[in-house]
N, C-alpha and C positions, 0 to 999 in steps of 0.2 A: 558050487554055490548052495545047492540044496543040502550038502553035508554041513556047511557052516550054519545054515538056518537050523538044522536039526541039533547041532551042538549047542547053539544059543538057546533053542527051545528047551533042551534037556537041562542046561545050566540054569535057566530061568525057573524051571520047575523045581529043581533041587534047591535053589535059593528060597523059593516060596515055602517049600516043605521045611527047610531049616529054620526060617523065621517063625513058622507056625509052631514048630517044636519048642523053640526058645520062648515064645510067648506063653505057650501052654505050661511049660515048666515054671516060668516066672509066676504065672497066675496060681499054680498049685502051691508054690512056696508061700505066697502071700496068704492063701487060704489056710495053710497049716499054721502060720503064725497067728492069724485071726482065730482059728479054732482053739489053739492053746490059750490065747488070751481070754476067750470066752469061757473056756473050761475053768481057768483059774478064777475068774469073776464069779462063776456059778458056785465054785467050792467055797469061796469067801462068803457069799450070800447064804449058802447052806450052813456054814459054821455059825453065822450070826443068828440064823433062825433056830438052830439047835441050842445055842447059848441062851436065847430067850426062853425056850421051852424049859430048859434045865433050871434057869433062875426062877421061873414062875412056879415050878413044882417045889423046888428046894426052899423057897421063901414064903410059900402060901400059908396063911393062918398063923403066922408068928405073932405072938402077943407083943404089943408095944406099950410099955408102961413108963413113959417119960413125962414128967409133970408139966414142963412148958408146952408140950404138944397137947396134953389133955386139957390144959387151960385155954387153948386156942380153938378147939373144935367141939362140936356137939357129938357126944358119944354115940347117939342113936341115929345120926345122919351120916351117910357116906361122904367122905372127903377125898378129893383127888390130891395126892401128894406127889410133888417132884422132889426127889432127894438127890443131893450131889455134894461132893467135896470141892471146896475152892481150889484144891490141888489137882483136880481133874483137868483134862484138856479144855481150854477155853472155847474152842469151836464146838465141842460136844455139849458143854453147858449152854452156850448161846443157842444152839439148835433146839435143845430140850425146852428152854424157856420161850423161845420164839414160837415153837409149835404150840405150846400151852397157850400163849397169847393169841395165836391164830384161831384156836378152837374155843377159847374162853376169853374173848376180848374184854368183856365187862367185869370179869371176876376180880380185878384189882380194886375196883371202886365200889363193889357191892357185896352182898352177903353170900354169893355163890361159894360153896365150900371148896376152895382151892388153897393149898398150903405148900409153901416151899420150905424144905428143911435142908439146911446147909451146915457143913462142918468145915473147920480149918479156915474160917473167914477172919482175916485180920481186921482190927478195929478201924484201920484207915481205908479199907476197901468198902465201897458203897454198892448197894444193890440198886440196879437201875429200874427193874420192873418188880412189881409185887412186894415192894419194901414193907408195906403194912401187913403182908401175909407171909413174912419170912421169919423163921426161927433159926438162930445159930446155936447148934449143939456140939457136944464133943464128938470126936471121930468115933465111928462104930457104936454110937450110943443107942442105936435102935436094936443092936444085937442081931442083925440080919446078915447071913453069910454073903449076900450080894454086895454089902458095903465094902468088903475087902477088895473088890475089883476097881474101886474108884471110878466107876462108870455112873453117869447120871441115870436115874431110873424113875419110873412112875409106879404108883400103886394106889389102890383104893384102901383107905383106912375106915373100917366100920366096926363099931363095938369093940374097939381096942385091938383089932387084928388087921394084919396086912393081907390084902387080896389083890388079884388081877395085876401081878407084877409085870412090868414091861421095860425093856431097855431100848430107848430111841437111838437110832443111828442115822447120821446125816447122809450117808451113802445110799440108804434105803428108806427114803421119806414116805413111800407108799405104805409101809408097814406101820409107821408112826401115825400116819393119817387114819388108817383103818382102825388102829387101837383107840385113838382119841374120839373118833366118830362113834365107835361102839360104846365107849365109856360114857360119852355125852348122852347118847340115846338111852342107855340102860339106867343111868343114875341121875341124870340132870335134865331130862325132858319134862316139860310142864304138861 
């Protein structure tokens, strides 16, 4: 009888150890998958961040001499510009415009210097927001290298030059929020 109890006790112990090992291995596999996913997300975010730095440096201080734009703005006053192609991803465009509206909600109806520059806009397509502050120009007409990416981007136009270039990204709204807060504070605080 005692030998049967010992065998059952040993079998119970082995079963518990086996279950523990299986659970531990399963947990490790889940962590490995989560670690790989987290690493991939971090790499994508790093690429986005690096792309923004590169665009800011490559496009900074480029002169913009486009008559319709010069007619819309005060040369000696900073103007926040949102530039996009109508051929860009609609989610990207909507995000850029929505964020602009979030941080500058009154700019559509007042004199706050915000300007939307769009290209490739067909005559049947209507602008929903900022229609009175939107200029439709030819593709790559600003002659900025960033225009070739077809990504929406923001910049400050001051005295005919592009400054403070930034590419908003829906997956990383905190960076866009930080950029627009800083722009608002630096250029448009009363």
